[in-house]
C-alpha positions as CSV (number, residue, x, y, z in Angstrom):
1,M,-74.8,-33.4,31.0
2,N,-76.0,-36.9,29.1
3,P,-79.4,-37.4,27.5
4,T,-80.9,-38.5,30.7
5,G,-80.4,-35.5,32.2
6,V,-77.6,-36.8,34.7
7,P,-74.3,-34.4,34.6
8,N,-71.1,-36.3,33.4
9,E,-68.6,-36.9,36.0
10,V,-65.2,-35.3,35.4
11,P,-62.2,-37.4,35.1
12,S,-60.0,-37.4,38.2
13,E,-57.3,-36.5,35.8
14,M,-58.9,-33.1,34.9
15,A,-60.6,-32.2,37.8
16,I,-57.7,-29.8,38.7
17,E,-56.2,-27.9,36.0
18,P,-52.5,-27.2,36.3
19,F,-50.8,-24.0,36.1
20,S,-50.1,-23.1,32.7
21,V,-48.4,-19.7,31.0
22,L,-51.2,-20.1,28.3
23,Q,-53.8,-19.0,30.9
24,W,-51.8,-15.6,31.3
25,G,-51.7,-15.0,27.6
26,I,-47.7,-15.9,27.8
27,T,-46.6,-18.2,24.7
28,P,-43.1,-20.0,24.4
29,W,-42.3,-17.5,21.8
30,A,-42.8,-14.7,24.1
31,V,-40.7,-16.4,27.0
32,L,-37.7,-17.0,24.1
33,L,-38.0,-13.3,23.1
34,L,-37.6,-12.1,26.5
35,C,-34.9,-14.1,27.2
36,L,-33.1,-13.1,24.2
37,L,-33.8,-9.4,24.6
38,P,-30.9,-9.0,27.0
39,L,-28.7,-10.4,24.5
40,V,-29.9,-8.1,21.6
41,L,-29.1,-4.8,24.0
42,L,-25.8,-6.1,24.7
43,V,-25.0,-6.8,20.9
44,S,-26.3,-3.2,19.8
45,L,-25.4,-1.0,22.6
46,G,-22.4,-2.4,24.2
47,R,-21.0,-4.3,21.2
48,T,-20.9,-7.6,23.3
49,F,-21.2,-11.1,22.0
50,P,-21.2,-14.7,22.8
51,S,-18.4,-16.9,22.3
52,R,-18.4,-19.9,20.4
53,R,-17.6,-21.6,23.8
54,M,-20.8,-20.0,25.3
55,V,-22.9,-21.3,22.2
56,W,-22.0,-24.9,22.9
57,L,-22.7,-24.3,26.7
58,A,-26.2,-22.9,26.2
59,A,-27.3,-25.8,23.6
60,L,-26.1,-28.0,26.3
61,P,-29.7,-27.7,28.1
62,L,-31.4,-28.4,24.9
63,I,-29.6,-31.5,24.1
64,V,-30.3,-32.6,27.9
65,S,-34.0,-32.1,27.4
66,L,-34.5,-34.0,24.2
67,P,-35.3,-37.3,26.0
68,I,-38.3,-35.9,27.9
69,P,-41.0,-36.6,25.4
70,W,-40.5,-40.3,25.4
71,L,-39.7,-40.9,29.2
72,P,-42.7,-41.8,31.8
73,S,-44.7,-38.9,33.5
74,G,-42.9,-39.2,36.7
75,W,-39.4,-39.4,35.2
76,A,-40.6,-36.5,32.6
77,S,-41.1,-34.4,35.7
78,W,-38.1,-35.0,37.4
79,W,-36.0,-34.7,34.3
80,G,-37.5,-31.2,33.5
81,W,-36.6,-30.0,36.9
82,T,-33.1,-31.3,36.6
83,V,-33.0,-29.3,32.8
84,A,-34.6,-26.4,34.3
85,A,-32.1,-26.2,37.4
86,L,-29.1,-26.8,34.8
87,G,-30.2,-23.8,32.7
88,F,-30.7,-21.5,35.8
89,A,-27.0,-22.5,36.6
90,L,-25.7,-21.8,33.3
91,A,-27.6,-18.7,33.3
92,L,-26.0,-17.7,36.3
93,I,-22.5,-18.4,35.2
94,V,-22.9,-16.6,31.9
95,T,-24.1,-13.5,33.8
96,L,-21.2,-13.4,36.2
97,D,-19.1,-14.0,33.4
98,L,-20.5,-10.9,31.8
99,F,-19.7,-8.8,34.9
100,S,-16.0,-9.9,34.8
101,L,-15.4,-8.0,31.5
102,P,-13.3,-4.9,32.3
103,L,-14.1,-1.3,31.5
104,P,-12.4,-0.2,27.9
105,R,-11.3,2.9,29.7
106,L,-8.7,0.8,31.6
107,I,-7.0,-0.2,28.6
108,H,-5.0,2.3,26.8
109,V,-3.4,1.8,23.3
110,E,-0.5,3.9,21.3
111,R,0.8,3.6,18.0
112,T,4.4,4.5,17.3
113,M,5.2,4.8,13.5
114,Q,6.9,7.1,10.9
115,R,4.8,9.7,9.3
116,V,6.9,9.0,5.8
117,A,6.6,5.7,4.2
118,S,8.0,4.5,0.7
119,L,6.1,2.7,-2.0
120,G,6.3,-1.1,-2.0
121,N,8.5,-1.0,1.1
122,R,7.9,-2.7,4.4
123,H,7.7,-0.6,7.7
124,S,7.4,-1.0,11.1
125,I,4.5,-0.1,13.3
126,E,4.6,-0.6,17.2
127,L,1.6,-0.7,19.1
128,S,1.9,-0.1,23.1
129,I,-1.1,-1.5,25.3
130,D,-1.3,-0.6,28.9
131,N,-3.5,-2.7,31.3
132,H,-4.7,-0.7,34.2
133,N,-7.1,-3.6,35.2
134,S,-6.7,-5.4,38.6
135,R,-6.3,-8.9,36.5
136,P,-4.5,-10.2,33.2
137,I,-7.0,-10.1,30.3
138,E,-6.7,-11.7,26.8
139,L,-7.0,-9.4,23.9
140,L,-7.2,-9.6,20.1
141,L,-5.5,-6.5,18.7
142,A,-6.0,-5.4,14.9
143,D,-4.7,-2.1,13.6
144,D,-6.7,0.1,11.1
145,V,-6.2,-0.4,7.4
146,T,-7.3,1.3,4.4
147,Q,-7.2,0.8,0.6
148,G,-3.8,0.4,-0.9
149,L,-2.2,-0.5,2.8
150,V,-1.2,-4.1,3.5
151,I,-0.5,-5.0,7.2
152,E,1.2,-8.3,8.3
153,P,0.6,-10.1,10.5
154,A,-3.0,-8.6,10.5
155,L,-4.0,-9.9,14.2
156,H,-2.1,-10.1,17.7
157,R,-3.3,-12.5,20.3
158,L,-2.1,-10.8,23.6
159,T,-2.3,-11.8,27.4
160,L,-1.6,-8.4,29.2
161,P,-0.6,-8.6,32.6
162,A,-2.2,-6.6,35.4
163,G,-1.1,-3.0,35.5
164,K,1.9,-3.7,32.8
165,R,2.5,-2.7,29.3
166,V,2.8,-4.6,26.2
167,S,4.1,-3.9,22.8
168,V,3.8,-5.7,19.8
169,Q,5.3,-4.8,16.1
170,H,3.9,-5.6,12.6
171,G,5.1,-4.4,9.0
172,L,3.0,-2.0,6.8
173,T,3.5,-2.1,3.0
174,A,2.1,0.6,0.8
175,H,1.1,-0.5,-2.8
176,R,-0.6,3.1,-3.5
177,R,0.8,6.6,-2.9
178,G,-0.9,9.7,-1.5
179,A,-2.0,11.0,2.1
180,F,-3.4,8.2,4.4
181,E,-4.5,8.5,8.1
182,L,-4.7,5.5,10.4
183,E,-7.6,6.6,13.0
184,H,-8.1,3.4,15.1
185,V,-7.0,0.4,16.6
186,Y,-9.5,-2.5,17.0
187,G,-9.4,-5.0,19.8
188,E,-11.5,-8.0,20.9
189,Q,-11.5,-8.8,24.4
190,L,-12.5,-12.2,26.2
191,S,-14.1,-12.4,29.4
192,R,-12.7,-14.5,32.3
193,W,-14.2,-17.5,31.4
194,G,-14.3,-17.3,27.6
195,L,-18.2,-16.9,27.3
196,W,-18.1,-13.3,26.0
197,R,-16.6,-11.3,23.7
198,K,-16.6,-7.4,23.6
199,Q,-15.1,-5.3,20.8
200,H,-13.3,-1.9,21.6
201,T,-12.5,0.7,19.3
202,F,-9.2,3.1,20.5
203,A,-8.6,6.3,19.2
204,C,-5.1,6.4,17.6
205,R,-4.9,9.1,14.9
206,S,-1.7,8.6,13.0
207,P,-1.1,10.5,9.3
208,L,1.0,8.4,6.7
209,H,2.4,10.1,3.7
210,V,3.1,7.2,1.1
211,Y,5.7,8.6,-1.3
212,P,7.5,7.3,-4.4
213,D,10.2,4.5,-3.6
214,I,13.2,7.1,-2.0
215,K,15.3,4.2,-0.5
216,Q,16.8,3.7,-3.9
217,I,18.3,7.3,-3.5
218,G,20.2,6.2,-0.4
219,E,21.2,3.0,-1.9
220,Y,22.8,5.4,-5.0
221,A,24.6,7.7,-2.6
222,L,26.3,4.8,-1.1
223,L,27.5,3.1,-4.2
224,A,28.6,6.8,-5.6
225,R,30.6,7.5,-2.5
226,T,32.5,4.2,-3.0
227,N,32.8,4.5,-6.5
228,R,30.6,0.9,-6.9
229,L,28.0,2.3,-9.2
230,S,28.5,-0.5,-11.5
231,Q,26.7,-2.9,-9.4
232,I,23.6,-1.1,-10.2
233,G,24.3,-1.2,-14.0
234,V,25.1,3.0,-14.0
235,R,28.1,3.0,-16.6
236,R,31.0,4.8,-16.3
237,T,31.1,7.3,-19.1
238,R,34.2,9.1,-21.0
239,R,34.2,12.7,-21.0
240,P,35.8,14.4,-24.1
241,G,37.8,17.3,-22.8
242,Q,37.7,16.6,-19.0
243,D,41.2,17.2,-18.3
244,N,40.3,20.9,-18.9
245,N,37.6,20.8,-16.2
246,F,40.1,20.4,-13.1
247,E,38.0,20.6,-9.7
248,R,40.1,19.5,-7.0
249,L,42.5,16.6,-5.5
250,R,41.2,13.8,-3.5
251,D,42.4,10.6,-1.8
252,Y,42.4,7.4,-4.0
253,Q,39.9,4.9,-4.0
254,Q,38.5,1.6,-5.5
255,D,37.9,1.6,-9.4
256,D,39.3,5.1,-9.7
257,N,41.0,5.5,-13.0
258,Y,44.9,4.9,-12.5
259,K,45.5,7.9,-15.4
260,H,44.1,10.5,-12.9
261,I,46.8,9.4,-10.3
262,D,48.6,12.7,-9.6
263,W,52.1,11.2,-8.6
264,R,53.6,14.8,-7.6
265,A,50.9,15.2,-5.2
266,S,51.0,11.4,-4.0
267,A,54.7,11.7,-3.2
268,R,54.1,15.0,-1.2
269,R,51.3,13.5,0.5
270,Q,52.6,10.0,1.1
271,K,49.5,8.6,0.1
272,L,48.0,8.2,-3.4
273,T,46.3,10.9,-4.9
274,V,44.0,11.7,-7.7
275,K,42.5,14.6,-9.8
276,Q,38.7,15.2,-9.6
277,F,37.3,16.8,-12.9
278,Q,34.0,18.5,-12.7
279,T,31.4,18.4,-15.4
280,D,29.2,21.2,-16.8
281,Q,27.0,22.5,-14.2
282,S,23.7,25.1,-14.1
283,Q,21.9,23.2,-16.8
284,R,18.6,21.8,-16.7
285,V,16.4,18.8,-16.9
286,I,12.5,18.7,-17.0
287,F,10.4,15.9,-16.7
288,L,7.2,15.6,-18.6
289,L,5.1,13.1,-16.8
290,D,2.0,11.7,-18.4
291,C,-0.8,10.6,-15.7
292,G,-3.0,9.5,-18.4
293,R,-4.9,6.2,-19.2
294,M,-1.9,4.9,-21.0
295,M,-0.1,4.7,-17.6
296,T,-2.7,2.8,-15.8
297,N,-1.4,-0.6,-16.3
298,E,0.0,-2.3,-13.9
299,Y,2.8,-4.7,-12.7
300,Q,3.5,-6.4,-9.2
301,Q,0.6,-4.3,-7.8
302,L,2.4,-0.9,-8.8
303,S,1.2,1.4,-12.2
304,L,3.6,2.6,-14.9
305,L,3.4,5.9,-13.2
306,D,4.4,4.6,-10.2
307,Y,7.6,3.3,-11.8
308,A,8.3,6.4,-13.5
309,L,8.0,8.6,-10.5
310,N,10.4,6.4,-8.9
311,S,13.0,7.0,-11.6
312,V,12.0,10.5,-11.9
313,L,13.3,10.9,-8.3
314,M,16.6,8.7,-8.7
315,L,17.6,11.0,-11.7
316,S,16.6,14.3,-10.1
317,Y,19.1,13.5,-7.3
318,V,21.7,12.6,-9.8
319,A,21.2,15.6,-11.5
320,L,20.9,17.7,-8.4
321,D,24.0,16.4,-7.2
322,Q,25.9,17.0,-10.5
323,G,24.7,20.9,-10.0
324,D,22.0,21.0,-12.5
325,S,18.6,22.2,-12.1
326,V,15.5,20.0,-12.1
327,G,11.6,20.5,-12.8
328,M,8.7,18.6,-13.4
329,L,5.3,18.9,-14.9
330,C,2.5,16.2,-14.6
331,F,-0.7,16.4,-17.0
332,S,-3.7,14.4,-18.2
333,D,-6.2,16.0,-19.8
334,H,-5.2,19.1,-18.0
335,I,-2.0,20.2,-16.2
336,H,-1.9,18.9,-12.8
337,T,1.1,20.4,-11.1
338,Y,4.3,22.3,-12.1
339,V,7.6,22.6,-10.5
340,P,9.7,25.0,-12.1
341,P,13.5,24.1,-12.6
342,A,15.7,25.0,-9.6
343,G,18.9,23.4,-8.0
344,G,19.8,22.7,-4.6
345,K,18.5,20.3,-1.9
346,R,15.3,21.5,-1.2
347,Q,14.4,21.2,-4.7
348,M,14.3,17.3,-4.3
349,N,11.4,17.8,-1.4
350,R,9.4,20.0,-4.0
351,L,9.7,17.2,-6.4
352,L,8.4,14.6,-3.7
353,H,5.6,16.7,-2.7
354,A,4.4,17.6,-5.9
355,G,4.6,13.9,-7.1
356,F,3.4,11.6,-4.1
357,D,-0.3,12.5,-4.8
358,Q,-0.6,12.1,-8.6
359,F,-2.5,9.2,-9.8
360,P,-3.1,7.8,-13.4
361,R,-6.6,8.5,-14.6
362,L,-8.8,7.0,-17.1
363,V,-8.8,10.1,-19.6
364,Q,-6.9,10.9,-22.8
365,S,-3.9,12.8,-22.4
366,R,-3.6,16.5,-23.9
367,F,0.4,16.4,-25.2
368,D,-0.7,19.8,-27.0
369,E,-1.5,21.6,-23.9
370,A,1.6,20.2,-22.0
371,F,4.2,21.2,-24.6
372,L,2.5,24.4,-25.0
373,Y,2.8,25.3,-21.4
374,L,6.3,24.1,-21.3
375,S,7.1,26.3,-24.1
376,T,5.5,29.1,-22.2
377,H,7.3,28.5,-18.9
378,C,10.7,27.4,-20.0
379,R,12.4,28.9,-23.1
380,R,16.0,27.8,-22.0
381,R,17.6,25.0,-23.6
382,S,17.1,21.7,-21.4
383,L,16.8,18.2,-21.4
384,V,13.1,17.2,-21.8
385,V,12.3,14.0,-20.6
386,L,8.5,13.0,-21.8
387,I,7.8,9.5,-19.7
388,T,4.8,7.8,-21.1
389,N,3.3,4.9,-23.5
390,V,1.8,4.4,-26.7
391,I,-0.4,1.8,-28.2
392,D,-2.0,3.9,-31.1
393,Q,-1.0,5.7,-34.0
394,V,-2.7,9.0,-33.1
395,N,-0.8,9.3,-29.7
396,A,2.3,8.3,-31.4
397,S,2.2,11.1,-34.4
398,Q,1.5,13.8,-31.9
399,I,4.5,12.7,-29.5
400,E,6.9,12.3,-32.5
401,S,5.7,15.8,-33.7
402,Y,5.8,17.6,-30.6
403,M,9.2,16.0,-29.4
404,G,10.4,16.3,-33.0
405,N,9.7,20.4,-32.7
406,L,11.9,20.6,-29.7
407,V,15.1,19.3,-31.3
408,G,17.1,22.5,-31.7
409,S,15.9,24.5,-28.7
410,H,16.0,21.8,-26.3
411,V,17.4,17.9,-26.3
412,P,14.3,15.5,-26.3
413,L,14.3,12.3,-24.7
414,L,11.2,10.0,-25.2
415,V,10.9,7.1,-22.6
416,L,8.3,4.6,-23.2
417,A,7.3,2.3,-20.7
418,R,6.8,-1.6,-21.9
419,D,3.8,-3.4,-21.0
420,H,4.6,-7.0,-19.8
421,R,1.4,-8.7,-21.1
422,M,2.0,-7.7,-24.8
423,F,5.6,-8.9,-24.7
424,D,4.5,-12.1,-23.2
425,A,2.2,-12.6,-25.8
426,A,4.6,-12.4,-28.5
427,D,7.3,-14.6,-26.9
428,H,4.9,-17.3,-26.1
429,P,2.8,-18.2,-29.3
430,T,1.0,-21.9,-28.9
431,P,-1.0,-23.6,-31.8
432,D,-3.9,-22.9,-30.2
433,P,-5.4,-20.3,-32.8
434,L,-6.6,-18.0,-30.4
435,V,-3.5,-17.6,-28.6
436,L,-1.7,-17.4,-32.2
437,Y,-3.6,-14.6,-33.3
438,R,-3.1,-12.8,-30.1
439,S,0.6,-13.5,-30.7
440,A,0.7,-12.4,-34.1
441,A,-1.2,-9.0,-33.0
442,A,1.3,-8.4,-30.2
443,S,4.1,-8.7,-32.5
444,Q,2.7,-6.7,-35.2
445,L,2.3,-4.0,-32.4
446,L,5.7,-4.3,-31.2
447,L,7.1,-4.0,-34.8
448,W,5.0,-0.7,-34.9
449,R,6.3,0.4,-31.6
450,D,9.9,-0.1,-32.8
451,Q,9.2,2.2,-35.8
452,V,8.0,4.9,-33.3
453,I,11.4,4.8,-31.6
454,R,13.5,5.0,-35.0
455,G,11.5,7.9,-36.1
456,M,12.0,9.7,-33.0
457,K,15.7,9.2,-33.4
458,A,15.8,9.9,-37.1
459,R,14.3,13.5,-36.2
460,G,17.6,13.8,-33.9
461,G,15.9,13.2,-30.4
462,L,16.8,10.5,-28.1
463,A,14.4,7.5,-27.3
464,L,14.5,4.6,-24.6
465,D,12.0,1.7,-24.6
466,V,12.3,-0.2,-21.3
467,F,10.3,-2.5,-18.9
468,P,9.1,-0.3,-16.2
469,E,10.9,-1.8,-13.4
470,D,14.0,-1.4,-15.2
471,M,13.7,2.3,-15.8
472,T,15.8,3.8,-13.7
473,T,19.3,2.6,-14.8
474,P,19.0,3.2,-18.8
475,L,17.3,6.8,-17.7
476,V,20.4,7.5,-15.6
477,N,22.8,6.2,-18.0
478,Q,21.4,8.3,-20.9
479,Y,21.6,11.5,-18.6
480,L,25.1,10.7,-18.2
481,E,25.8,10.3,-21.6
482,V,24.0,13.6,-22.7
483,K,26.3,15.3,-20.4
484,A,29.6,13.6,-21.3
485,R,28.6,14.8,-24.8
486,H,28.0,18.4,-24.1
487,L,24.7,18.0,-25.6
488,L,23.2,20.6,-23.7
């Protein structure tokens, strides 16, 4: 109303107020939340996610609506209805594509694998997928993996025909010993038009026991049967007095000593025949395996303890094949496990089961408890093999003292595992003062280490100082030399 008392006229464009969602208390944010609510429920409950294609498709109405504020009112209204129709069509397409996802119970996955694996070796795993749907589907498949296991390739992109079975293979490499269990196979399924991704979890429980490297045992057995052990560095050791230990006659094989040919038997059988001699049997080999902090160093993703276990199993196979008894004692700050010395094929399985779940611990090893336990449970003369590592005078003095006390009642053999980093630092000095000081310290430590080895040999024991990956062959050669010299 103006000052004269005459009411103001309402402009014609505001005489009739158009419909507005604000009159109903509905804001644009509420509309957006209402639209996103089904998507949130799909993600949280159904594990269904929009694909990248859907994101680009959903951005299309937004891009098309950008020019609306700069258009005339007539064009803006028409353009707005066009954008709304486009959004409704896209929403209909997205909804129809959502219902094209098949039910997970119509997909069945099975895993086929060995229950036993060797440390550091590649093993094959086969996944079989059955598609019971009436149409082909696309599926991304990934196997279960835990710490210490590496699977290659990690993903499989499959197109499953309707009502068919498809099988894929991948490799598993274990970098850690112990007992594992692969529980699930994970899949991601695409909808018919590729707008949705649905994740599945298929239950496939498969136990897996990772043992130390046992393939080298088969390689050794094959080379031993063909007399080609020299290819892996195992020396032929001359056995004094072996001509008095005749065992049997057998056919001549390559690399046999021609002095052992029995010419009378060869003439009678019309083929070359050699005499085979046996070594002393029923002797004992006991391994003392340090599982403390000194064995935690790693080389090529394997700890020093892993290499030590591989060598122990290799020498155990050789000793059992020679007719000897083998035992093992694992310790750190306490006694972990003890396998009494015994012979036969079953003893190899006992050693495998006792050692596959032993891991190095960040604790100080108690050598006094280990040697006290040994003296209590093993009184018969044996070859005692201690595998450890030393970097300080305290441990070195204890080892030298305890191993020296075994001389006379046992045959002690000290095996020290070298650290590659220490030798690399000593072998590659540079003018850089920091590197030069590190090289000098490493060289001094190696000289002290050599004195430990010499001190052990001076007290009547045996000693080896080898790199971890090269431990097996020197250890086997040392055992064969002990057998040949009749030290036991």
